[in-house]
N, C-alpha and C positions, 0 to 999 in steps of 0.2 A: 332631518337626521344628519348628524355630523359623520363624515367619512374619515376613517383613520388614514393618515398618510403612509404610503408604502415606501420604505427605504429604496433608494435608487439601486442598491446592490441586489435587492430581492427582485426588482423588476428585471435587472440584467440576468439573474440566474433563471428566472422564469422564461425569458426570451431564449436563453441558451438551451434550456431543456426542450422547449417547443421546437426550436430549430434543429436540435440534435435528433429528436424523434422523427422529424420530417426528412432528414438527410441520412438516417440510419447511422448516426455517429455515436460516440461514447458520451456518457454523462458521468463525470467524475468531479468531485468538489473537495475543497479544503473544509473539513467538518469541524475542526477545532484548532485553535492557536492560543497558546499560553506563553507569556514571556516574549522574548525577542525572536520573532519568526519572520523570515524574509522569503520573497519569491521573485525569481526571474521569469517573466512570462514569455520570453523569447520573441519579443516584439521590438527590440532595439532600444528599450528604455532602461535596461540594466536592472539592478536589484531594487525592489520596492518592498515596503512594509506589507506583510501578508494580511489579508482581510478574510474572515470566516465566510464561507459560501462562495468564494471565488472559484469559478470553473477551472479545472486542471485539464490541460490538453498536451499533446505530443510536443516535446522539446522543452517543456518548463523544468526549472530546477527549484527545489525547496530546501531552504537552509534553516536550521535551528541553532541556538547558541546556549551557553551555559545556563542551566536552570529552566530552559524552555521545553515545551512539549507541543507537538503538532500531530494532527490526524488527517488522513485523506480517505474519503469514503468512495467506494465503487458502487455501481448500479445495484448489485445484488446484496449489498450490505457488508461485503468484505472491506477490510481496512488495512492501511499501513500506518505505523506510528513512529515518529522520531522523538528521541529523548536526548536532552543535553545538546552538545555540539555535534551535529550530524548534517549530512547533505545527501540528497538523492536527485537524480535526473530521470524524468519520465520520457525515456527514449521513444517509446511508441505506445499510443493508446488508440487503437483502431478496431474496426470490425470488418470481417470479410463478407463476401456476397451471401454466404449462408447464415449470417448473423452471429458467427462465432467471434468472441472478443479476443483480441490480441493485445497483451500487455507486456512491455519490456521496460524494466526499471534498473538503473545503474546506481549502486550504492557507492558513493564516493568515500565517505568515512562516517564513523559514529555508530550509535546503537539504533537499530531499526527493527521494529516488530511487524510481522506480516500475519494477518488473520484472513486467509484467502478462502472464499467460497467458490469452488470449481463446479462448472456445469458443462456437460456435453463435450464438445471439441474445442472449448476455450483453451488458449495458450497463455501461460503466465511464466515469465522468465525474469530472473534477477541476476545481474552481472556484478561480480565483485572480484577485485584483483585480476581482472582479465579473464575470469572463468565464469561459466554459466551455471546457474542453479535453476532447474526447471521444476515447476509444481504441476504435476499431471492430475492431482486430486486435491480436494480440500485439505488445507494444512494450516498449522499455527506454528510459527518459528521466529527465531531471533537471530539477526545477523549483526555482528560487531566487527568493524573494520578500521584499520589504519593503513599507513603506507606499506608496512611490512607483513602484517598478519590479518587474517579474517577467520572468524568462527561462525559456523552455521549450526544453531542448536534447534532441534525439532521437538516442540512440545506435543504436537498432535499431527497425525497423518505422516507423510513422508516427502522428502525432496530428493532430487536427482542431480548429481554433479556431472555435467557434460563438458569434458575438457581433455585436451591432449590425447584424444583417441580412445578414451575409455569412459564408461558410465558407472558411477558409484551411487548406491542408495544410502540415504541418511534417514533412518527410521525414528519412530517415536522414542524420546528419551536418549537420543544419541547426539553427539557433537562432532562436526567435521571441522578440521583446522587446515587452513591454506597458508602458504608462505610465499611472498613475492620473489624471494631469492631462489626458490626451488619449485617452480610452477608445475613440474612433472610429478610431484608427490603430494599426498594428502595424509592426514592422520585422523583416524576415527576412534572416538572414545564412547564407551557405553554409559555415559552419564551426562548431566547438564549442571554446570555451576550456576547457582542461583544468584540473581542480582536484586537489589532493592526495588528497581523499577519493574521487575516481573510482576509484582503484586498489583501495581497500578495498571499494567497492561491487561491482566486478567480481570480486574474489577471493571475496567472500561468495556471489555468485551461482554461481561455479564450485564452491565447496565444497558448496553445497546440491544442485547438479546431480549431483555425484559421489556424495554421500550417498544421494540418491534412487535413483541407478542401482545402487549397491552393495547397498542395502537392499531393493530391489524383488523381487517375485516374480511369477510368471506364472500367470494363470488365464484360460482361454478366449482365449488369445493377447492378453491385455491386461496391461500392466505396471502394477504398483502399487508405489510407492516413496516417496510423500510422507510426511512425519512423521505426518500424521493417519492414514494407513493403518496 
């Protein structure tokens, strides 16, 4: 019987997953790359062409360019998605002694969608324009940033701005605006301006949920269906 050849990258991903499980480390991967997508793996080799299924670890930077799209998937099925000219740095992807996941991501610029599945005492923090946005619960939001302005639009759940000595909640269907020249102030609007890419983000989330549901299996009344399973 002929055996199919397994691509080297899949072997690398499998080895990474097995090693991560043994060392209680994180399992995060680049799950989609369309167009010009680049990755700095923080190993001294600079910018490289991004390859789907590449493991994402602390210190890496992901860049997308005009017309490009990329998605990073976390262990629990949560994702972040970059659209067009955007850049994020994965400042920390770790796990503490209790098994709680710690995620810290810096949005450098561009449009980035976060579809976060929160569990227990996990910590998920996004930094933009020098201020921290914390996600204490599951949430779906969009951040758009340039050198002067950033907006945080929450589609579902809520986010918390922690900066300059105060904590402000951004709830469902609200938009928070930050300005670099006035970091002590923020503006909160009771609406979200729609973008053409919002529909793609929603459809991508729906497709992933349907795939997980159709591919899942049951064991001890627990459903497993994420691609990593």
